[in-house]
C-alpha positions in Angstrom: 25.5 -47.3 -32.9 27.3 -45.0 -35.3 28.3 -41.5 -34.7 25.4 -39.8 -36.8 22.9 -41.7 -34.6 24.7 -40.4 -31.8 24.7 -36.8 -32.8 20.9 -37.1 -33.6 20.0 -38.4 -30.2 22.2 -35.6 -28.7 20.5 -32.9 -30.8 17.0 -34.3 -30.0 17.8 -34.4 -26.4 19.0 -30.5 -26.3 15.8 -29.7 -28.2 13.6 -31.3 -25.7 15.6 -29.7 -22.9 15.1 -26.2 -24.6 11.2 -26.9 -25.2 11.0 -27.8 -21.4 12.9 -24.9 -20.3 10.7 -22.5 -22.5 7.4 -23.9 -21.1 8.5 -23.9 -17.5 9.2 -20.2 -17.8 5.6 -19.5 -19.4 3.9 -21.9 -17.2 3.1 -20.3 -13.9 1.4 -22.2 -11.2 -2.2 -21.5 -10.0 -0.7 -19.8 -6.7 1.4 -17.6 -8.8 -1.3 -16.6 -11.2 -3.9 -15.9 -8.5 -2.2 -15.2 -5.1 -5.1 -13.1 -3.6 -7.7 -15.5 -4.3 -5.8 -18.2 -2.5 -4.9 -15.9 0.4 -8.6 -15.1 0.6 -9.3 -18.9 0.6 -6.9 -19.6 3.1 -8.1 -16.8 5.5 -11.8 -18.0 5.1 -10.8 -21.7 5.7 -8.9 -21.1 8.7 -11.6 -18.8 10.1 -14.1 -21.5 9.5 -12.1 -24.2 11.1 -11.2 -21.9 14.2 -14.8 -21.2 14.6 -15.7 -24.8 14.2 -13.5 -25.9 16.8 -14.3 -23.1 19.2 -18.2 -24.1 18.8 -17.5 -27.7 19.3 -15.5 -27.1 22.5 -18.3 -24.8 23.7 -20.8 -27.6 23.2 -19.5 -29.6 26.0 -21.1 -28.2 28.9 -18.3 -29.1 31.4 -15.9 -27.0 29.4 -18.3 -24.2 28.6 -19.0 -23.5 32.3 -15.4 -24.4 33.5 -12.8 -22.1 31.8 -10.1 -23.3 34.3 -10.7 -27.0 33.0 -10.5 -25.7 29.7 -7.3 -23.9 30.1 -5.8 -26.9 32.0 -6.7 -29.4 29.1 -5.3 -27.0 26.7 -1.9 -26.8 28.6 -1.8 -30.4 29.0 -2.2 -30.9 25.3 0.4 -28.5 24.4 2.8 -30.4 26.8 1.9 -33.8 25.4 2.4 -32.6 21.6 5.7 -30.8 22.6 7.0 -33.8 24.3 6.0 -36.0 21.2 7.5 -33.5 18.9 11.0 -33.7 20.7 10.7 -37.4 20.9 10.1 -37.5 17.1 12.7 -35.0 16.2 15.6 -37.5 17.3 
């Protein structure tokens, strides 16, 4: 390759870098363009999931009529997940 070809390639690379930089500044992500919509959807989704889990747990008669058993199972699950987290962190 001669020097003219290398200069041409360098100019093309610089031009594409400038174009990419220009479009990256103008193109915002969907989250940046509609933050309230996504916040609303996250709140709705989290609420529906929470309510669904609550109703699922309350559909089990043993847990529905024994809140101490529900509390104990919750504590056991938290202990197990905390232990797993500590082991996987290493």
